[in-house]
C-alpha positions as CSV (number, residue, x, y, z in Angstrom):
1,M,80.0,189.1,78.7
2,S,77.4,192.1,79.0
3,L,77.7,194.9,81.3
4,S,75.6,195.8,84.0
5,P,73.4,198.9,83.8
6,L,75.7,200.6,86.1
7,Q,78.7,199.3,84.2
8,R,77.4,200.9,81.0
9,L,76.6,204.3,82.8
10,V,80.4,204.3,84.0
11,L,81.5,203.8,80.8
12,L,79.4,206.2,78.9
13,F,80.2,208.8,81.6
14,A,83.7,208.2,81.2
15,L,83.7,208.4,77.2
16,F,81.8,211.5,77.6
17,N,84.3,213.2,80.1
18,L,87.5,211.6,78.3
19,A,86.6,212.3,74.7
20,G,83.2,214.0,74.5
21,I,84.0,217.0,76.1
22,P,87.3,217.6,74.0
23,F,85.3,216.6,71.0
24,L,82.8,219.4,71.6
25,R,85.3,221.8,72.4
26,W,87.0,220.9,69.0
27,V,83.7,221.3,67.3
28,L,82.9,224.7,68.7
29,R,86.4,226.2,68.5
30,P,85.4,227.8,65.3
31,A,82.3,229.3,66.6
32,F,84.5,230.8,69.7
33,V,87.2,232.1,67.7
34,Y,84.5,233.5,65.2
35,L,82.5,235.5,68.1
36,N,85.7,236.4,69.8
37,D,86.8,238.4,66.5
38,A,83.2,240.2,66.2
39,P,82.4,243.4,67.9
40,P,79.6,242.3,69.9
41,Y,81.3,239.9,72.4
42,W,78.2,238.9,74.7
43,P,77.5,235.8,72.2
44,S,80.7,234.3,73.0
45,V,80.4,234.7,76.8
46,V,76.9,232.9,76.4
47,L,78.3,230.4,74.5
48,G,80.9,229.5,76.7
49,I,78.2,229.6,79.9
50,G,76.0,227.5,77.7
51,F,79.1,225.0,77.3
52,I,80.1,224.6,80.5
53,L,76.4,224.2,81.9
54,F,75.8,221.7,79.1
55,V,78.6,219.9,80.5
56,I,77.2,220.0,84.1
57,A,74.0,218.8,82.8
58,V,75.0,215.8,81.0
59,N,77.5,214.6,84.0
60,I,74.5,215.4,86.6
61,S,72.3,212.8,84.7
62,F,74.7,210.1,84.4
63,T,75.0,210.7,88.2
64,V,71.5,210.7,88.9
65,R,71.1,207.6,86.7
66,A,74.2,205.7,88.5
67,S,72.3,206.5,91.9
68,R,69.2,205.5,91.0
69,V,70.5,202.0,89.5
70,E,72.7,201.5,92.7
71,G,73.3,204.4,94.9
72,N,76.0,203.2,97.6
73,A,78.2,201.5,95.0
74,A,81.2,202.9,94.7
75,P,81.6,203.8,91.1
76,A,78.3,205.7,91.6
77,R,79.7,207.4,94.5
78,I,83.2,208.3,92.4
79,M,81.0,209.4,89.5
80,A,79.2,211.9,92.1
81,G,82.3,213.4,93.7
82,W,83.5,213.5,90.0
83,T,80.4,215.8,89.1
84,V,80.7,218.3,91.9
85,F,84.3,218.7,91.5
86,S,84.0,219.1,87.8
87,A,81.4,221.6,88.1
88,I,83.0,223.6,90.9
89,C,86.4,223.5,88.7
90,G,84.3,224.5,85.5
91,L,82.4,227.2,87.2
92,L,85.3,228.6,88.9
93,L,88.2,228.3,86.0
94,G,85.4,229.7,83.5
95,A,84.6,232.7,85.9
96,V,87.9,233.4,87.1
97,S,90.4,232.8,84.7
98,P,92.2,236.3,83.4
99,W,90.8,236.1,79.9
100,S,87.4,235.9,81.1
101,I,87.7,238.7,83.6
102,M,89.4,240.9,80.6
103,R,86.5,239.8,78.3
104,S,83.7,240.6,80.5
105,L,85.4,243.9,81.4
106,A,85.3,244.6,77.9
107,L,82.0,243.4,77.3
108,M,80.6,245.9,80.3
109,V,82.9,248.5,78.9
110,R,81.2,248.2,75.6
111,L,77.7,248.0,76.8
112,Q,78.2,251.3,79.1
113,L,79.5,252.9,75.9
114,G,76.9,252.0,74.0
115,S,74.1,253.1,76.2
């Protein structure tokens, strides 16, 4: 039994969101820990923003491909909804979490003191 192109995209989309993102976070964890311990904190902020934008871009690419294959199909619409939902949550939680706010304030204070 072979999968249709839309079914393959849905499978890849689900694998990326359920296994790929946690795996990337696990792989990048040592870099985040190292960058958070080092005095210039801006590389950690840049890496965090890059991680969120990469995840959003991959989800958007899967969604665009699914809409080109079969735009009115329910799986394509569910993928589009999940992409929008995860992008909003990723940006809001990445920007609004107390840890990120404290880190951003510490970064701004360090930059002001340094100049």
